[in-house]
Each structure stands twice: as structure tokens, then as C-alpha cells.
C-alpha positions as CSV (number, residue, x, y, z in Angstrom):
1,M,18.2,-3.1,-5.0
2,K,19.9,-6.4,-4.2
3,N,20.9,-4.9,-0.9
4,Y,17.3,-4.2,0.1
5,I,16.2,-7.7,-1.1
6,L,18.9,-9.2,1.1
7,K,17.8,-7.0,4.0
8,L,14.2,-7.9,3.3
9,T,15.0,-11.6,3.5
10,L,16.9,-11.3,6.7
11,L,14.4,-9.0,8.3
12,S,11.5,-11.2,7.4
13,I,13.2,-14.0,9.4
14,L,13.9,-11.6,12.3
15,L,10.3,-10.3,12.2
16,F,9.0,-13.8,12.7
17,E,11.1,-13.9,15.9
18,V,10.9,-10.3,17.2
19,S,8.0,-8.2,15.9
20,S,5.4,-9.5,18.3
21,C,7.7,-8.8,21.2
22,D,8.1,-5.3,20.1
23,T,4.4,-4.6,20.4
24,V,3.9,-5.7,24.0
25,D,2.5,-2.2,25.0
26,F,-0.5,-2.7,22.7
27,N,-1.4,-6.0,24.4
28,D,-2.1,-7.5,21.0
29,T,-0.4,-10.8,21.6
30,N,0.6,-13.1,24.4
31,I,3.7,-14.8,23.4
32,D,6.2,-16.9,25.4
33,P,9.5,-14.9,25.1
34,D,11.3,-18.2,25.0
35,A,9.4,-19.5,22.0
36,T,10.4,-17.1,19.3
37,T,10.9,-19.4,16.3
38,A,7.3,-19.6,15.0
39,A,5.8,-17.0,12.7
40,I,3.2,-14.9,14.6
41,S,0.9,-13.1,12.1
42,S,-0.6,-10.8,14.8
43,G,2.9,-9.4,15.5
44,L,3.6,-9.0,11.8
45,L,0.3,-7.1,11.4
46,T,1.0,-4.8,14.4
47,Y,4.4,-3.8,13.1
48,A,3.0,-3.2,9.6
49,E,0.2,-1.0,10.9
50,S,2.5,1.0,13.0
51,Q,4.1,2.4,9.9
52,I,0.7,3.9,8.8
53,G,0.9,6.1,11.9
54,S,4.2,7.5,10.6
55,A,2.9,8.0,7.1
56,V,-0.2,10.0,8.1
57,T,1.7,12.3,10.4
58,A,4.8,12.9,8.3
59,E,5.8,16.5,8.0
60,T,7.1,16.5,4.4
61,G,3.8,16.6,2.6
62,N,2.6,19.3,5.0
63,L,5.7,21.4,4.1
64,Y,5.2,20.9,0.4
65,V,1.6,22.2,0.4
66,Q,2.5,25.0,2.8
67,Y,0.4,24.1,5.8
68,I,3.5,24.5,7.9
69,S,6.9,26.1,7.6
70,N,10.2,25.7,9.5
71,I,11.1,28.3,12.0
72,T,14.9,27.8,12.3
73,Y,16.1,25.0,10.2
74,T,14.5,25.7,6.9
75,E,15.9,22.9,4.7
76,G,12.6,21.0,4.8
77,S,10.6,23.9,3.3
78,R,13.4,24.4,0.8
79,Y,13.2,20.8,-0.5
80,G,16.6,19.8,1.0
81,T,16.1,16.1,0.4
82,R,16.3,14.8,-3.2
83,N,16.5,11.0,-2.7
84,W,14.2,9.4,-0.1
85,D,14.5,6.0,1.7
86,I,12.1,3.5,0.3
87,D,13.7,0.3,1.5
88,Y,11.9,0.5,4.8
89,L,8.6,-0.1,3.1
90,Y,9.8,-3.3,1.4
91,Y,11.7,-4.9,4.2
92,G,9.2,-3.6,6.8
93,P,5.4,-3.4,6.4
94,L,5.2,-4.9,2.9
95,I,7.2,-8.1,3.6
96,N,5.2,-8.5,6.8
97,L,1.9,-8.3,5.0
98,Q,3.0,-10.6,2.3
99,T,4.1,-13.1,4.9
100,I,0.6,-12.9,6.6
101,I,-1.0,-13.7,3.2
102,D,1.4,-16.6,2.6
103,L,1.0,-18.1,6.1
104,N,-2.8,-17.9,5.9
105,S,-3.0,-19.2,2.3
106,D,-0.8,-22.3,2.8
107,E,-2.7,-25.3,4.1
108,E,0.4,-26.4,6.2
109,T,0.5,-23.1,8.1
110,A,-3.1,-21.8,8.0
111,L,-4.2,-24.1,10.7
112,T,-1.8,-22.6,13.3
113,Q,-2.5,-19.0,12.1
114,V,-6.2,-19.3,12.7
115,A,-5.4,-18.6,16.3
116,Y,-4.9,-15.0,15.3
117,G,-8.2,-14.6,13.4
118,F,-10.2,-16.2,10.6
119,N,-7.7,-17.0,7.8
120,D,-9.6,-15.2,5.0
121,N,-10.0,-12.1,7.2
122,Q,-6.3,-12.0,7.9
123,I,-5.6,-12.3,4.2
124,A,-8.1,-9.6,3.4
125,V,-6.7,-7.1,5.9
126,A,-3.1,-7.8,4.7
127,K,-4.1,-7.2,1.1
128,L,-5.8,-3.9,1.9
129,L,-2.8,-2.7,3.8
130,K,-0.5,-3.7,1.0
131,A,-2.7,-1.7,-1.4
132,Y,-2.5,1.3,0.9
133,F,1.3,1.1,1.3
134,Y,1.8,0.6,-2.5
135,Q,-0.4,3.5,-3.3
136,F,1.4,5.6,-0.7
137,A,4.7,4.6,-2.3
138,T,3.8,5.0,-6.0
139,D,2.3,8.4,-5.3
140,R,5.7,9.5,-4.0
141,W,8.1,7.7,-6.4
142,G,6.1,6.6,-9.4
143,M,7.3,3.4,-11.1
144,L,8.3,0.8,-8.5
145,P,9.1,-2.9,-8.1
146,Y,5.7,-4.5,-7.7
147,S,4.9,-7.6,-9.7
148,E,8.3,-9.1,-9.0
149,A,8.9,-7.6,-5.5
150,L,8.8,-9.4,-2.1
151,Q,10.3,-12.6,-3.5
152,G,13.5,-12.5,-1.4
153,L,16.5,-14.3,-2.9
154,D,14.3,-15.8,-5.6
155,N,14.5,-12.4,-7.4
156,T,17.0,-9.8,-6.3
157,T,16.5,-7.5,-9.3
158,P,12.8,-7.0,-9.7
159,V,11.5,-5.0,-12.6
160,F,9.9,-1.6,-12.0
161,D,6.2,-1.6,-12.9
162,S,4.5,1.4,-14.4
163,Q,2.3,3.4,-12.1
164,E,-0.7,2.5,-14.3
165,E,0.0,-1.2,-13.9
166,I,0.4,-0.8,-10.1
167,Y,-2.9,1.1,-9.7
168,L,-4.9,-1.3,-11.8
169,S,-3.5,-4.3,-9.9
170,L,-4.2,-2.6,-6.6
171,F,-7.9,-2.3,-7.5
172,D,-7.9,-6.0,-8.0
173,E,-6.2,-6.5,-4.6
174,I,-8.9,-4.4,-3.0
175,D,-11.7,-6.3,-4.8
176,D,-10.2,-9.6,-3.8
177,A,-10.0,-8.5,-0.2
178,L,-13.6,-7.4,-0.1
179,A,-14.7,-10.8,-1.5
180,L,-12.8,-12.6,1.2
181,I,-14.1,-10.6,4.2
182,N,-16.5,-12.5,6.4
183,T,-18.0,-10.3,9.1
184,S,-19.4,-13.4,10.9
185,E,-15.9,-14.6,11.6
186,A,-13.1,-13.2,13.8
187,G,-11.0,-10.4,12.5
188,P,-7.2,-10.4,12.9
189,T,-5.6,-10.0,16.3
190,G,-2.8,-7.5,16.5
191,D,-5.0,-5.0,14.6
192,L,-4.2,-1.6,16.1
193,I,-6.5,0.4,13.9
194,F,-9.9,-1.3,14.1
195,D,-9.3,-4.1,16.7
196,G,-10.4,-6.8,14.2
197,D,-13.7,-5.1,13.3
198,M,-14.2,-6.3,9.7
199,T,-17.1,-3.9,9.1
200,R,-14.6,-1.1,9.5
201,W,-12.2,-2.8,7.2
202,I,-14.9,-2.9,4.5
203,Q,-15.2,0.9,5.0
204,F,-11.5,1.3,4.8
205,A,-11.4,-0.8,1.6
206,N,-14.1,1.2,-0.2
207,T,-12.8,4.6,0.9
208,L,-9.3,3.7,-0.2
209,K,-10.7,2.5,-3.5
210,L,-12.8,5.7,-4.0
211,S,-9.7,7.9,-3.2
212,M,-7.5,5.8,-5.6
213,A,-10.1,6.1,-8.4
214,L,-10.4,9.8,-8.2
215,R,-6.6,10.1,-8.2
216,L,-6.8,8.7,-11.8
217,S,-9.4,11.3,-13.0
218,N,-6.8,13.2,-15.1
219,V,-5.8,10.1,-17.0
220,Y,-9.1,8.2,-17.0
221,P,-11.6,11.1,-17.1
222,G,-14.4,9.3,-18.9
223,A,-17.7,8.7,-17.2
224,S,-17.6,5.0,-18.3
225,G,-13.9,4.6,-17.8
226,V,-12.1,2.4,-15.2
227,A,-11.7,5.3,-12.7
228,A,-15.3,6.3,-12.8
229,T,-16.4,2.6,-12.6
230,K,-14.2,1.9,-9.5
231,F,-15.4,5.2,-7.9
232,Q,-19.0,4.2,-8.4
233,E,-18.4,0.7,-7.0
234,A,-16.9,2.1,-3.8
235,M,-19.4,4.8,-3.0
236,S,-22.0,2.6,-1.1
237,G,-19.3,1.1,1.2
238,A,-17.2,4.3,1.9
239,I,-17.4,6.2,5.2
240,S,-20.6,8.2,5.4
241,S,-20.2,10.4,8.5
242,N,-17.5,12.0,10.7
243,A,-18.2,9.2,13.2
244,E,-16.8,6.8,10.7
245,N,-13.6,8.8,9.9
246,L,-10.7,6.5,9.5
247,L,-8.2,7.4,12.1
248,Y,-4.9,6.0,13.3
249,P,-4.9,5.6,17.1
250,F,-1.9,6.6,19.1
251,I,-1.4,5.8,22.8
252,A,0.2,7.6,25.7
253,D,3.5,5.7,25.5
254,Q,6.7,7.1,24.2
255,S,7.2,4.3,21.7
256,Y,3.7,4.5,20.1
257,D,2.5,8.1,20.7
258,N,1.6,10.9,18.3
259,P,4.8,11.9,16.3
260,W,3.8,15.6,16.4
261,E,3.9,15.5,20.2
262,D,7.4,13.9,20.0
263,R,8.7,16.6,17.6
264,F,7.7,19.3,20.0
265,E,9.2,17.6,23.0
266,T,12.7,18.5,21.8
267,R,12.5,21.4,19.3
268,E,9.9,24.0,18.3
269,D,10.7,24.2,14.6
270,Y,7.3,23.9,12.9
271,A,4.7,26.7,12.8
272,V,1.6,27.2,10.6
273,S,2.8,28.9,7.4
274,D,2.0,32.4,6.5
275,V,0.5,31.1,3.3
276,F,-2.1,29.1,5.2
277,V,-2.7,31.6,8.0
278,N,-3.2,34.5,5.6
279,R,-5.6,32.6,3.4
280,L,-7.7,31.5,6.4
281,L,-7.7,35.1,7.8
282,A,-8.5,36.6,4.4
283,D,-11.5,34.2,4.0
284,D,-12.7,34.9,7.6
285,D,-12.5,31.1,8.0
286,S,-13.0,30.2,11.7
287,R,-11.1,27.0,11.3
288,I,-8.0,29.0,12.0
289,D,-9.2,28.9,15.7
290,V,-8.9,25.2,15.8
291,Y,-6.0,24.7,13.4
292,A,-3.6,27.2,15.0
293,E,-2.7,29.0,18.2
294,Y,-2.2,32.7,18.9
295,T,1.4,33.7,19.0
296,R,2.7,33.6,22.6
297,S,4.2,37.1,22.3
298,S,0.9,38.6,21.2
299,V,-1.0,36.9,24.1
300,V,1.5,38.4,26.6
301,A,1.0,41.8,25.0
302,G,-2.7,41.5,25.4
303,D,-3.4,41.6,21.7
304,P,-3.8,37.9,20.6
305,Q,-3.0,37.4,16.9
306,Y,-2.4,34.6,14.4
307,I,0.8,35.2,12.6
308,G,2.1,32.6,10.1
309,M,5.8,31.7,9.7
310,P,7.1,33.0,6.3
311,Y,7.6,30.0,4.1
312,G,10.9,28.7,2.9
313,L,13.3,31.4,4.1
314,T,16.9,31.0,3.2
315,T,17.9,32.1,6.7
316,S,15.5,32.8,9.6
317,S,15.8,35.0,12.7
318,Y,12.2,34.4,13.8
319,A,11.5,33.6,17.4
320,A,9.2,30.7,18.1
321,S,7.1,33.0,20.4
322,D,6.3,35.3,17.4
323,V,4.6,32.8,15.1
324,S,1.5,30.6,15.4
325,F,2.0,26.9,16.2
326,I,-0.3,24.0,15.2
327,T,-3.1,23.6,17.7
328,S,-1.9,22.4,21.1
329,D,-4.6,19.7,20.9
330,I,-2.3,17.9,18.5
331,I,1.3,18.9,19.2
332,Y,1.0,18.5,23.0
333,D,-1.3,15.4,23.1
334,Q,0.3,12.0,22.9
335,T,-3.0,10.4,21.9
336,A,-4.1,12.8,19.2
337,P,-5.0,10.5,16.3
338,G,-3.7,10.7,12.7
339,V,-6.2,11.0,10.0
340,I,-6.1,8.4,7.3
341,Y,-9.3,9.4,5.5
342,S,-12.0,11.9,6.5
343,Y,-15.7,12.2,5.6
344,A,-15.0,15.8,4.4
345,Q,-12.5,14.4,1.9
346,V,-15.1,11.9,0.7
347,L,-17.7,14.6,0.2
348,F,-15.3,16.8,-1.8
349,S,-14.6,13.8,-3.9
350,Y,-18.4,13.4,-4.6
351,A,-18.6,17.1,-5.5
352,E,-15.8,16.7,-8.1
353,A,-17.3,13.4,-9.4
354,V,-20.5,15.3,-10.2
355,K,-18.6,17.9,-12.1
356,L,-16.7,15.1,-14.0
357,G,-20.1,13.5,-14.9
358,W,-19.2,10.3,-13.0
359,I,-22.2,10.5,-10.6
360,S,-25.5,12.3,-10.4
361,G,-26.5,14.8,-7.8
362,S,-25.7,18.4,-6.8
363,A,-22.0,19.3,-6.7
364,S,-23.0,22.4,-4.7
365,D,-24.8,20.2,-2.1
366,Y,-21.8,17.9,-1.7
367,Y,-19.4,20.9,-1.6
368,E,-21.3,22.6,1.2
369,A,-21.7,19.3,3.1
370,A,-18.0,18.8,2.8
371,I,-17.2,22.1,4.3
372,T,-19.7,21.5,7.1
373,A,-18.1,18.1,7.8
374,S,-14.7,19.6,8.0
375,Y,-15.9,22.2,10.5
376,E,-17.6,19.5,12.6
377,Q,-14.5,17.2,12.4
378,W,-12.3,20.0,13.9
379,G,-15.0,21.5,16.2
380,A,-14.9,24.8,14.4
381,A,-17.8,27.3,14.7
382,D,-20.0,29.1,12.2
383,A,-19.8,26.7,9.2
384,D,-23.1,28.1,7.8
385,A,-21.9,31.7,7.9
386,Y,-18.7,30.7,6.1
387,I,-20.4,28.6,3.5
388,A,-22.6,31.6,2.7
389,T,-19.5,33.6,1.7
390,V,-18.2,30.9,-0.7
391,P,-21.1,29.6,-2.8
392,L,-20.1,27.2,-5.5
393,S,-19.8,28.9,-8.9
394,T,-22.0,27.8,-11.8
395,N,-18.9,27.9,-14.0
396,D,-17.3,24.5,-14.0
397,A,-13.7,25.6,-14.1
398,T,-14.2,28.1,-11.3
399,A,-16.2,25.6,-9.3
400,M,-13.4,23.0,-9.6
401,Q,-10.9,25.6,-8.3
402,Q,-13.2,26.2,-5.3
403,I,-13.5,22.5,-4.6
404,A,-9.7,22.1,-4.9
405,E,-9.0,25.0,-2.6
406,E,-11.6,24.1,0.0
407,K,-10.3,20.5,0.0
408,W,-6.8,21.8,0.6
409,K,-8.1,23.6,3.7
410,A,-9.9,20.5,4.9
411,L,-6.9,18.2,4.5
412,F,-4.9,20.2,7.0
413,L,-2.1,18.0,8.4
414,Q,-3.0,15.1,6.1
415,G,0.3,15.9,4.4
416,Y,0.9,13.2,1.8
417,E,-2.7,13.0,0.9
418,A,-2.9,16.8,0.5
419,W,0.3,16.8,-1.6
420,A,-1.1,14.2,-4.0
421,E,-4.4,16.1,-4.3
422,W,-2.6,19.4,-4.9
423,R,-0.6,17.9,-7.7
424,R,-3.6,16.3,-9.3
425,L,-5.9,19.4,-9.0
426,G,-3.4,22.2,-9.6
427,Y,-4.9,24.4,-6.9
428,P,-4.3,26.4,-4.8
429,K,-1.5,28.2,-6.7
430,L,1.5,28.0,-4.4
431,T,4.8,29.9,-4.8
432,P,7.9,27.7,-4.2
433,A,10.6,28.6,-1.7
434,A,12.7,31.5,-2.9
435,E,15.9,29.5,-3.1
436,P,15.1,25.8,-3.3
437,L,18.0,23.4,-2.4
438,N,16.8,21.0,-5.1
439,G,15.1,21.9,-8.4
440,S,13.4,25.2,-9.0
441,D,9.8,24.4,-8.0
442,I,7.7,22.6,-5.4
443,P,8.5,18.9,-5.6
444,V,6.1,16.7,-7.5
445,R,7.8,13.4,-6.7
446,H,10.6,11.9,-4.7
447,G,13.9,10.6,-6.0
448,Y,14.6,6.9,-5.6
449,D,16.7,5.5,-2.8
450,L,20.3,6.3,-3.5
451,D,21.5,2.7,-3.8
452,W,18.8,1.6,-6.3
453,S,20.8,2.9,-9.3
454,Q,23.6,0.5,-8.3
455,S,21.9,-2.6,-6.9
456,N,19.3,-2.9,-9.7
457,S,20.9,-0.7,-12.3
458,A,19.3,-2.2,-15.5
459,N,15.7,-2.0,-14.2
460,Y,16.4,1.4,-12.5
461,E,17.7,2.8,-15.8
462,A,14.7,1.4,-17.7
463,A,12.3,3.1,-15.2
464,V,14.1,6.4,-15.5
465,S,14.1,6.2,-19.3
466,T,10.3,5.6,-19.3
467,Q,9.2,7.9,-16.5
468,G,11.7,10.7,-16.7
469,E,14.6,12.1,-14.7
470,D,15.1,10.7,-11.1
471,N,14.6,14.0,-9.4
472,L,11.9,16.1,-7.6
473,G,10.5,17.7,-10.7
474,T,9.3,14.7,-12.9
475,N,5.6,14.5,-13.0
476,L,4.0,11.1,-12.2
477,W,1.8,9.4,-14.7
478,W,-1.5,10.5,-13.1
479,D,-0.2,14.0,-12.6
480,A,-1.6,15.3,-16.0
481,P,-3.8,18.4,-16.6
482,H,-7.2,18.2,-15.0
483,P,-10.0,17.5,-17.5
484,I,-12.1,20.5,-16.3
485,T,-9.5,23.2,-15.3
486,N,-6.6,22.0,-17.5
487,Q,-4.3,22.7,-14.6
């Protein structure tokens, strides 16, 4: 861990000098290339936000929940990676965001940084993004350096905080940010996502808070508990239509375009899985028409069909032409956005919250509205006809299974978000790859960066002792049985 702190310190200096120059294609800053010694918060923000694009389009979560499967090189769907790089978050977006907060909080530097937006609004956005990245990280690894992190050489061996401590602190960060936001003042420049629109950042804050609160339902199930309270607080400010979906915008530039399009430029190795295709076909769910493509060979034969790629094969002899790819609207479009949070996701959360006793209303109405929103989001036809075939059960356990499985369908390609929800909800029941390369089941966490056991050994060992083995099979703190289904 000392290595990443040293990297973090050096890179924070370099980012002061370089990051804004790296973002010229976004036209976010106008910086004299000869004057590179001053800290430019807009450039730091642009770089930090660019990492969200990578997070929301990553293939790993999509492989774990079996939306997609590898065609030729099947290591990803057989859980070939045990230890995952996490340093990039600390010495990349997180240190950038902390620097923005520090620059805009210090009287000596705040005056110069106001050129890049109202100081409090800059701090608020940085806090919200920090919360987003830390939740993203703790939902992958569990215990992490948090309270003592991002201190550079002042602390090269930070303690690992529990996931509970991190979550509760992140709620405070979000609430602090909401209190700071002033919609009458300028938002931050360098903002790729909302172009400085602070009203949209309020929606982001509340939707993030709502999602985080529900993530804790298995460990804080009570209707008057902290999770339910935070959920209720967030509802009025969360997104309330598909028009407000929180999307990451990509542009038609090789450096900043949709990663799915990049993957298919060089290799056709991802197809929609047989698990997902077969479920959609069995349910007569017309979203398959907008999620997937007919196989090329079936189109040539004059008999168009959807055929999923068998999941997690040890060896594969399948031809790319014989399986269904992800919709071409995504894999061949540089500007196809990544989904951070969708309205359908929020509505499914409300349906579950009713079942948990957190809020009043009709779980069935929210459930049906969520399916409708998913169909509308993707431009699929016949939502009403489909809903008529899957009415919400009056049995609570069965209803929760339905909510979980329909949420799984709606979160298509929101890989890491879908993986977290699948772990929390326990549905759908998925079969792991036949011969996993690591462990014996579908991963429920990621192993720490390989060097952490050496560079911060005492704190690493303490975390492993508390949390469990550092492998893919140790359940996170919030990954407990669901209070309704016990899954």
C-alpha cells in the first residue's frame, strides 16, 4: 500500500500539471500549455469523471450476472482474475476529487479556483463523486482504506475501514454535498456529465443515496432504521422519469468514446449469453429485440433467430456469426451513453421498499411502472402485453423474487450495479461456469490488489481477519440473507 500512496502523491502533482491538457477534446478548459504549474480544478474534475465512463461500461459485472458470455477467450466468464487493481481509484479519481475539495476549501486557493465554478458547488460535486467511487469500490472489495486514505506521505499505511463505517460516512458526505449546493451560482467547469447543472447534481445525489440505502436493506431491514430513513429522505429528489435518467455521455473521439464500440473494433468476443437470451425468449419478452441482434448466419439463411452464447465454456468452437451480439446501437456507436442510474431501477426500488414496509403505496403499481419504464428506456414494444403475463404475486416472497428478476432484466449492461443487486437479492438463480478458474461459484467480491498484502501488511491482515479470506468467495457485510426471501 505504501507503493500506491507514493504513486498517489506523485500523480497528484502530475495531475496538477497535466490532467487539464489531457481533456482538450472536451473543450472544458482553456489553458496556456506553457503555464502548467497551477492546480486546475476543472481538469482534475474532467479526469475523475472520465473514470465513471469506464465503470458503467465494464464487462466484468455483465459476465458475472450472465448478460453476456465470451465467444472464444472464455477466461472472463470462468472468473479468471482473482486479484483486481484498485490503486487506480486512489491515485486517479479519488485524489483528484480530494484535491478539488482542498483547493476550494482553503482560503488561500479558493479565490483562484472560483474561476472554475462557485467554490461550494465544486466541493459538493467532488464530494458526491467521491461517494460514488467509494461505494463502487467497497461494493467490489469490501473493507478499504477510507478514513485515513488520500493523505499522501502523511500516512502511507492507512487502516482499512469496515464496509459499514464507509457506507455510513458516505451518507454524511452526500448530505453535506446537498447542503452546499447553490443552484443560483455557477456549477463546476470541466463537468462532462451535467455541464455544471447543479439541479442535475441534486438528482444524482438523491438517486445515489436511494440506491445506497436499499443496498443495506439486508443488514438494516427495519422501517425506522438508518437505511429506510436515508431511502425516504432521498425519494423526493431522485430522478422521476426516463428523461431524467443519469447517463454518462461519450463522444465520437477515439480517446473518449463508448468502450463497447472500442471492444468490437478489434475483436468480436462478447455475445449475449444463452442464459439471458433463453429467459427473454421463454418469457416472450420483446426487450430481446432491442437488447440483442439476430445471428448473422440465421439472417443469411432467411430464418432470423436469437441464439445466446453458452456461458462459461472451458473451450469454445463457436463462430461469432452463430450467436447473438449485443444490439448494434451500442457496440457500433461511439456515442452510445453509459447508464449510471435509470428510472426503471428507481421504480423497482420503490416496489421493494413497499414490501419492506419502508414506504406506503402499491408494490404492484411500482413494479408495473418499472417494467414500463424499462421498455420505454430501450424503445421496446408491447410493455402492457408483457406486464399482463407477469402480474405481481400477493405472496411476499414470490413477489420479491419477481421484483428481483425483473430488475435483473432491466439492468441489462449496467454490469457492476446488476452484480451488486444480484448478490443482495439472491435472484435470479444462476449456475456458475462449469470449470471456474478461481473458486467454485460465481464471485461475490474481488480480491485486493496483489501488492497490498506487502505494502500495508498489518492493516491488510487485520482486514482479512475481520472480513474473511481475500478471494472471490467471501461475502461482503451487506451481502446477507434478504429479510423477505431469506436468499
